KEMAR-356070 format. One record per residue (C-alpha): residue number from 1; residue in one letter; x, y, z. Coordinates in steps of 0.05 Angstrom, whole numbers, plus 5000, padded with zeros to 4 digits. Each point is the difference from the previous one (the first is absolute). Layout:
N
+-----+------+------+------+------+
!  nr ! rest !   xx !   yy !   zz !
+-----+------+------+------+------+
! NUM !    A !    X !    Y !    Z !
...
+-----+------+------+------+------+
REM end
This chain:
280
+-----+------+------+------+------+
!  nr ! rest !   xx !   yy !   zz !
+-----+------+------+------+------+
!   1 !    M ! 6025 ! 1282 ! 4132 !
!   2 !    I ! 5008 ! 5028 ! 5069 !
!   3 !    R ! 5032 ! 5068 ! 5008 !
!   4 !    K ! 4970 ! 5035 ! 5061 !
!   5 !    C ! 5013 ! 4994 ! 5074 !
!   6 !    M ! 4961 ! 5030 ! 5057 !
!   7 !    F ! 5030 ! 5023 ! 5066 !
!   8 !    P ! 4950 ! 5010 ! 5057 !
!   9 !    V ! 5038 ! 5050 ! 5043 !
!  10 !    G ! 4945 ! 5037 ! 5038 !
!  11 !    G ! 5010 ! 4967 ! 5068 !
!  12 !    Y ! 5022 ! 5037 ! 5063 !
!  13 !    G ! 5059 ! 4956 ! 5021 !
!  14 !    T ! 4981 ! 5002 ! 5073 !
!  15 !    R ! 5049 ! 4945 ! 5019 !
!  16 !    F ! 5056 ! 5048 ! 4985 !
!  17 !    L ! 4975 ! 5060 ! 5040 !
!  18 !    P ! 5026 ! 5051 ! 5015 !
!  19 !    A ! 5045 ! 4995 ! 4937 !
!  20 !    T ! 4939 ! 4996 ! 4955 !
!  21 !    K ! 4962 ! 5057 ! 5031 !
!  22 !    A ! 5022 ! 5047 ! 4944 !
!  23 !    L ! 5039 ! 4951 ! 4955 !
!  24 !    P ! 4966 ! 4947 ! 4957 !
!  25 !    K ! 5021 ! 4931 ! 5024 !
!  26 !    E ! 5015 ! 4982 ! 4928 !
!  27 !    M ! 5054 ! 5054 ! 5000 !
!  28 !    L ! 5038 ! 4971 ! 5059 !
!  29 !    P ! 5071 ! 4984 ! 4975 !
!  30 !    V ! 5025 ! 4930 ! 4994 !
!  31 !    V ! 5074 ! 5018 ! 5000 !
!  32 !    N ! 5001 ! 5056 ! 4948 !
!  33 !    K ! 4935 ! 4989 ! 4962 !
!  34 !    P ! 4928 ! 5010 ! 5023 !
!  35 !    L ! 4961 ! 4935 ! 5009 !
!  36 !    V ! 4951 ! 5016 ! 4943 !
!  37 !    Q ! 5057 ! 5008 ! 4950 !
!  38 !    Y ! 5019 ! 4927 ! 5009 !
!  39 !    G ! 4929 ! 4980 ! 4980 !
!  40 !    V ! 4998 ! 5046 ! 4940 !
!  41 !    E ! 5067 ! 4973 ! 4976 !
!  42 !    E ! 4972 ! 4929 ! 5006 !
!  43 !    A ! 4939 ! 5019 ! 4959 !
!  44 !    I ! 5040 ! 5034 ! 4945 !
!  45 !    E ! 5050 ! 4942 ! 4997 !
!  46 !    A ! 4940 ! 4954 ! 4990 !
!  47 !    G ! 4977 ! 5042 ! 4941 !
!  48 !    L ! 4944 ! 5038 ! 5036 !
!  49 !    N ! 5021 ! 5070 ! 4982 !
!  50 !    Y ! 4933 ! 5035 ! 5012 !
!  51 !    V ! 5002 ! 5012 ! 5075 !
!  52 !    G ! 4938 ! 5025 ! 5036 !
!  53 !    F ! 4997 ! 5023 ! 5072 !
!  54 !    V ! 4937 ! 5000 ! 5043 !
!  55 !    T ! 5020 ! 5052 ! 5051 !
!  56 !    G ! 4969 ! 5039 ! 5057 !
!  57 !    R ! 5010 ! 5063 ! 5039 !
!  58 !    G ! 5071 ! 5014 ! 5020 !
!  59 !    K ! 5030 ! 4958 ! 4944 !
!  60 !    R ! 5028 ! 5056 ! 4955 !
!  61 !    A ! 5071 ! 4978 ! 5014 !
!  62 !    I ! 4988 ! 4937 ! 4957 !
!  63 !    A ! 4982 ! 5040 ! 4938 !
!  64 !    D ! 5058 ! 5048 ! 5013 !
!  65 !    H ! 5048 ! 4942 ! 5004 !
!  66 !    F ! 4982 ! 4975 ! 4931 !
!  67 !    D ! 5007 ! 5070 ! 4970 !
!  68 !    I ! 5059 ! 5045 ! 4983 !
!  69 !    S ! 5027 ! 5045 ! 5055 !
!  70 !    Y ! 5029 ! 5056 ! 4960 !
!  71 !    E ! 5034 ! 5035 ! 5058 !
!  72 !    L ! 5034 ! 4936 ! 5023 !
!  73 !    E ! 5021 ! 4981 ! 4929 !
!  74 !    Q ! 5031 ! 5068 ! 4989 !
!  75 !    E ! 5035 ! 5000 ! 5068 !
!  76 !    I ! 5037 ! 4934 ! 4989 !
!  77 !    S ! 5008 ! 5002 ! 4924 !
!  78 !    G ! 5070 ! 4982 ! 4979 !
!  79 !    T ! 5020 ! 4975 ! 5070 !
!  80 !    S ! 5013 ! 4930 ! 5026 !
!  81 !    K ! 4933 ! 5003 ! 5036 !
!  82 !    E ! 4963 ! 4991 ! 4934 !
!  83 !    Q ! 5013 ! 4925 ! 5005 !
!  84 !    Y ! 4951 ! 4995 ! 5057 !
!  85 !    L ! 4943 ! 5019 ! 4953 !
!  86 !    Q ! 5014 ! 4945 ! 4950 !
!  87 !    S ! 4947 ! 4951 ! 5024 !
!  88 !    I ! 4943 ! 5050 ! 5005 !
!  89 !    R ! 5018 ! 5031 ! 4933 !
!  90 !    H ! 4995 ! 4931 ! 4969 !
!  91 !    V ! 4932 ! 4988 ! 5032 !
!  92 !    M ! 4974 ! 5068 ! 4978 !
!  93 !    H ! 5024 ! 4988 ! 4929 !
!  94 !    E ! 4969 ! 4930 ! 4994 !
!  95 !    G ! 4936 ! 5011 ! 5039 !
!  96 !    I ! 4936 ! 5038 ! 4983 !
!  97 !    F ! 4966 ! 5023 ! 5065 !
!  98 !    S ! 4929 ! 5018 ! 5018 !
!  99 !    Y ! 4964 ! 5014 ! 5065 !
! 100 !    T ! 4931 ! 4998 ! 5031 !
! 101 !    R ! 4976 ! 5007 ! 5072 !
! 102 !    Q ! 4964 ! 4952 ! 5045 !
! 103 !    K ! 4955 ! 5048 ! 5037 !
! 104 !    E ! 4987 ! 4952 ! 5059 !
! 105 !    M ! 5041 ! 4943 ! 5027 !
! 106 !    K ! 4952 ! 4941 ! 4994 !
! 107 !    G ! 5047 ! 4942 ! 4986 !
! 108 !    L ! 5042 ! 4973 ! 4944 !
! 109 !    G ! 4941 ! 4982 ! 4957 !
! 110 !    H ! 4974 ! 5071 ! 5005 !
! 111 !    A ! 5069 ! 5027 ! 4980 !
! 112 !    I ! 5002 ! 4954 ! 4939 !
! 113 !    L ! 4931 ! 5023 ! 4980 !
! 114 !    A ! 5021 ! 5072 ! 5007 !
! 115 !    G ! 5056 ! 4986 ! 4951 !
! 116 !    E ! 4955 ! 4974 ! 4944 !
! 117 !    T ! 5009 ! 5066 ! 4963 !
! 118 !    L ! 5075 ! 4987 ! 4998 !
! 119 !    V ! 4997 ! 4933 ! 4964 !
! 120 !    G ! 4934 ! 4997 ! 4962 !
! 121 !    N ! 4977 ! 4935 ! 4968 !
! 122 !    E ! 5065 ! 4961 ! 4999 !
! 123 !    P ! 5039 ! 4953 ! 5046 !
! 124 !    F ! 5047 ! 5033 ! 5049 !
! 125 !    G ! 5050 ! 4986 ! 5055 !
! 126 !    V ! 4993 ! 5023 ! 5072 !
! 127 !    V ! 5060 ! 5012 ! 5045 !
! 128 !    L ! 4993 ! 5014 ! 5074 !
! 129 !    A ! 5063 ! 5040 ! 5015 !
! 130 !    D ! 5000 ! 4975 ! 5072 !
! 131 !    D ! 5025 ! 4933 ! 4971 !
! 132 !    L ! 5070 ! 5006 ! 4973 !
! 133 !    C ! 5012 ! 4939 ! 4957 !
! 134 !    V ! 5066 ! 4974 ! 4972 !
! 135 !    G ! 5003 ! 4943 ! 4950 !
! 136 !    D ! 5047 ! 4941 ! 5011 !
! 137 !    S ! 5069 ! 5005 ! 4968 !
! 138 !    G ! 4993 ! 4987 ! 4926 !
! 139 !    E ! 4924 ! 5008 ! 5002 !
! 140 !    D ! 4955 ! 5055 ! 4974 !
! 141 !    N ! 4972 ! 5047 ! 5052 !
! 142 !    V ! 4935 ! 4978 ! 5032 !
! 143 !    L ! 4953 ! 5042 ! 4957 !
! 144 !    A ! 5036 ! 4977 ! 4936 !
! 145 !    Q ! 4991 ! 4928 ! 5022 !
! 146 !    M ! 4925 ! 5013 ! 5007 !
! 147 !    V ! 4996 ! 5034 ! 4932 !
! 148 !    K ! 5027 ! 4936 ! 4969 !
! 149 !    V ! 4945 ! 4960 ! 5036 !
! 150 !    Y ! 4948 ! 5050 ! 4976 !
! 151 !    K ! 5022 ! 4994 ! 4928 !
! 152 !    Q ! 4987 ! 4925 ! 5005 !
! 153 !    F ! 4933 ! 5000 ! 5037 !
! 154 !    R ! 4970 ! 5070 ! 4990 !
! 155 !    C ! 4965 ! 5004 ! 5068 !
! 156 !    S ! 5010 ! 5035 ! 5066 !
! 157 !    I ! 5061 ! 4977 ! 5039 !
! 158 !    V ! 5020 ! 5011 ! 5073 !
! 159 !    A ! 5070 ! 4989 ! 5027 !
! 160 !    V ! 5003 ! 4954 ! 5060 !
! 161 !    M ! 5052 ! 4975 ! 5049 !
! 162 !    E ! 5000 ! 4949 ! 5056 !
! 163 !    V ! 4996 ! 5033 ! 5069 !
! 164 !    P ! 5005 ! 4972 ! 5071 !
! 165 !    E ! 4936 ! 4981 ! 5035 !
! 166 !    D ! 5007 ! 5055 ! 5052 !
! 167 !    E ! 5002 ! 5054 ! 4945 !
! 168 !    I ! 4942 ! 4976 ! 4958 !
! 169 !    H ! 4952 ! 5050 ! 5031 !
! 170 !    K ! 5038 ! 5058 ! 4967 !
! 171 !    Y ! 4984 ! 4979 ! 4928 !
! 172 !    G ! 4948 ! 4981 ! 4950 !
! 173 !    V ! 5005 ! 4924 ! 4993 !
! 174 !    I ! 4982 ! 4956 ! 4940 !
! 175 !    A ! 4972 ! 4931 ! 4992 !
! 176 !    G ! 5011 ! 4967 ! 4933 !
! 177 !    E ! 5019 ! 4941 ! 4957 !
! 178 !    A ! 5072 ! 4993 ! 4978 !
! 179 !    M ! 5006 ! 5003 ! 4924 !
! 180 !    K ! 5075 ! 4991 ! 5000 !
! 181 !    D ! 5057 ! 5017 ! 5047 !
! 182 !    G ! 4990 ! 5070 ! 5026 !
! 183 !    L ! 4934 ! 5014 ! 4964 !
! 184 !    Y ! 4930 ! 4991 ! 5030 !
! 185 !    R ! 4929 ! 5010 ! 4975 !
! 186 !    V ! 4966 ! 5039 ! 5056 !
! 187 !    S ! 4935 ! 4973 ! 5028 !
! 188 !    D ! 4994 ! 5043 ! 5062 !
! 189 !    M ! 5033 ! 5061 ! 5032 !
! 190 !    I ! 4993 ! 5025 ! 5071 !
! 191 !    E ! 5024 ! 5067 ! 5025 !
! 192 !    K ! 5043 ! 4996 ! 5064 !
! 193 !    P ! 4970 ! 4935 ! 5029 !
! 194 !    D ! 5015 ! 4972 ! 5068 !
! 195 !    K ! 5050 ! 4944 ! 4992 !
! 196 !    E ! 4948 ! 4946 ! 5015 !
! 197 !    D ! 4957 ! 5028 ! 4943 !
! 198 !    A ! 5055 ! 5008 ! 4949 !
! 199 !    P ! 4990 ! 4954 ! 4939 !
! 200 !    S ! 5076 ! 4995 ! 4987 !
! 201 !    N ! 5065 ! 5034 ! 5018 !
! 202 !    L ! 5004 ! 5035 ! 4932 !
! 203 !    A ! 4993 ! 5074 ! 5013 !
! 204 !    V ! 4989 ! 5055 ! 4948 !
! 205 !    I ! 5053 ! 5054 ! 4997 !
! 206 !    G ! 4999 ! 5068 ! 4967 !
! 207 !    R ! 5007 ! 4979 ! 4927 !
! 208 !    Y ! 4940 ! 4989 ! 4954 !
! 209 !    I ! 4981 ! 4997 ! 4928 !
! 210 !    L ! 4926 ! 5015 ! 4991 !
! 211 !    T ! 4953 ! 4996 ! 4941 !
! 212 !    P ! 4955 ! 5061 ! 4991 !
! 213 !    D ! 4935 ! 4964 ! 5019 !
! 214 !    I ! 5024 ! 5006 ! 5072 !
! 215 !    F ! 4973 ! 5071 ! 5000 !
! 216 !    E ! 4928 ! 4979 ! 4989 !
! 217 !    I ! 5008 ! 4947 ! 5054 !
! 218 !    L ! 5028 ! 5051 ! 5049 !
! 219 !    K ! 4941 ! 5046 ! 4987 !
! 220 !    D ! 4954 ! 4945 ! 5027 !
! 221 !    T ! 5046 ! 4977 ! 5056 !
! 222 !    P ! 4972 ! 5017 ! 5069 !
! 223 !    P ! 5046 ! 5022 ! 5057 !
! 224 !    G ! 5035 ! 4941 ! 5032 !
! 225 !    K ! 5056 ! 4993 ! 5051 !
! 226 !    N ! 5008 ! 5065 ! 5041 !
! 227 !    N ! 4939 ! 5027 ! 4963 !
! 228 !    E ! 5045 ! 5013 ! 4938 !
! 229 !    I ! 4992 ! 4981 ! 4927 !
! 230 !    Q ! 5048 ! 4941 ! 4996 !
! 231 !    L ! 5034 ! 4982 ! 4935 !
! 232 !    T ! 5003 ! 4929 ! 5028 !
! 233 !    D ! 4924 ! 4996 ! 4999 !
! 234 !    A ! 4997 ! 5024 ! 4928 !
! 235 !    L ! 5053 ! 4951 ! 4979 !
! 236 !    K ! 4963 ! 4943 ! 5034 !
! 237 !    Q ! 4938 ! 5018 ! 4959 !
! 238 !    Q ! 5042 ! 5005 ! 4937 !
! 239 !    A ! 5028 ! 4931 ! 5014 !
! 240 !    Q ! 4931 ! 4971 ! 5010 !
! 241 !    D ! 4975 ! 5031 ! 4935 !
! 242 !    G ! 5061 ! 4985 ! 4959 !
! 243 !    V ! 5074 ! 4989 ! 5014 !
! 244 !    V ! 5050 ! 5031 ! 5049 !
! 245 !    L ! 5069 ! 4970 ! 5006 !
! 246 !    A ! 5048 ! 5004 ! 5059 !
! 247 !    Y ! 5074 ! 5000 ! 4983 !
! 248 !    R ! 5054 ! 4982 ! 5051 !
! 249 !    F ! 5054 ! 5047 ! 4977 !
! 250 !    K ! 5075 ! 4989 ! 4999 !
! 251 !    G ! 5032 ! 5052 ! 5044 !
! 252 !    T ! 4999 ! 5035 ! 5066 !
! 253 !    R ! 4947 ! 5048 ! 5027 !
! 254 !    F ! 5012 ! 5051 ! 5055 !
! 255 !    D ! 4941 ! 5027 ! 5039 !
! 256 !    C ! 5019 ! 5073 ! 5002 !
! 257 !    G ! 4934 ! 5017 ! 5031 !
! 258 !    S ! 5031 ! 4977 ! 5065 !
! 259 !    V ! 5061 ! 5030 ! 5034 !
! 260 !    E ! 5034 ! 4932 ! 5004 !
! 261 !    G ! 4989 ! 4985 ! 4926 !
! 262 !    F ! 5022 ! 5070 ! 4981 !
! 263 !    V ! 5066 ! 4991 ! 5037 !
! 264 !    E ! 5011 ! 4931 ! 4968 !
! 265 !    A ! 4988 ! 5030 ! 4931 !
! 266 !    T ! 5048 ! 5056 ! 5014 !
! 267 !    Q ! 5054 ! 4952 ! 5022 !
! 268 !    Y ! 4989 ! 4956 ! 4939 !
! 269 !    C ! 5001 ! 5058 ! 4951 !
! 270 !    Y ! 5062 ! 5029 ! 5031 !
! 271 !    E ! 5038 ! 4935 ! 4997 !
! 272 !    N ! 4976 ! 4976 ! 4932 !
! 273 !    L ! 4985 ! 5062 ! 4960 !
! 274 !    Y ! 5030 ! 5063 ! 5027 !
! 275 !    K ! 5069 ! 4972 ! 5018 !
! 276 !    E ! 5005 ! 4967 ! 4932 !
! 277 !    G ! 4988 ! 5067 ! 4966 !
! 278 !    K ! 4930 ! 4983 ! 4977 !
! 279 !    G ! 4964 ! 5046 ! 5049 !
! 280 !    N ! 4999 ! 5057 ! 4950 !
+-----+------+------+------+------+
REM end
């Protein structure tokens, strides 16, 4: 039903300069794994094994990470150091990877449109690697939770969380009617509103499931906030023409696009994954 996941990874990562001058921000390590690997693991665990990256210049390290390094493999073959490759070997075995380039950085909507060739005419997930998400204990991961919702309603779905009023300007924000606990039918979406203009405190985070008609909507979406093609604007149109749902997920999200959130994610993963022997 849904088997593909798109990763827009073409951005410059300016908030992490100078570290990201030559290194993709998605390759910054959270303990012992690059940030993007956590997102790919989440997608594969949710059953989305076809993984497509919308990349840009200077992003070759991402493709190299999800490929075999023959020299490294030979160097550590038969030693205790092989254990450190277990997680990436599993990802490479389970995933099927493809890549295309976003020639210009014109917003998330533009990046999604650039990835149309990766997914074709079928529904697909979108993971923004900046957001590291962990499901609650005993729950599916966030993307897997959304796949279950998609299987029931067969429409585009955005993941949302409640945010403080003084942070609302950092997010796309939804207005909508509650269908049941944690699920809303979207009536409006605003990209990074001032707090007095925000229709709610439910902010969209970097997990989506999109139906393929979003591509035609994006082609007709004019530049919006910051003169960029905003996915928020396209989803608003899709909601007005049909149905878009917002799902308040069960779990924790770390904003690894900020230094503070990156440090919080590192501390969490060290305490809850790495030290328990799950980091590899």
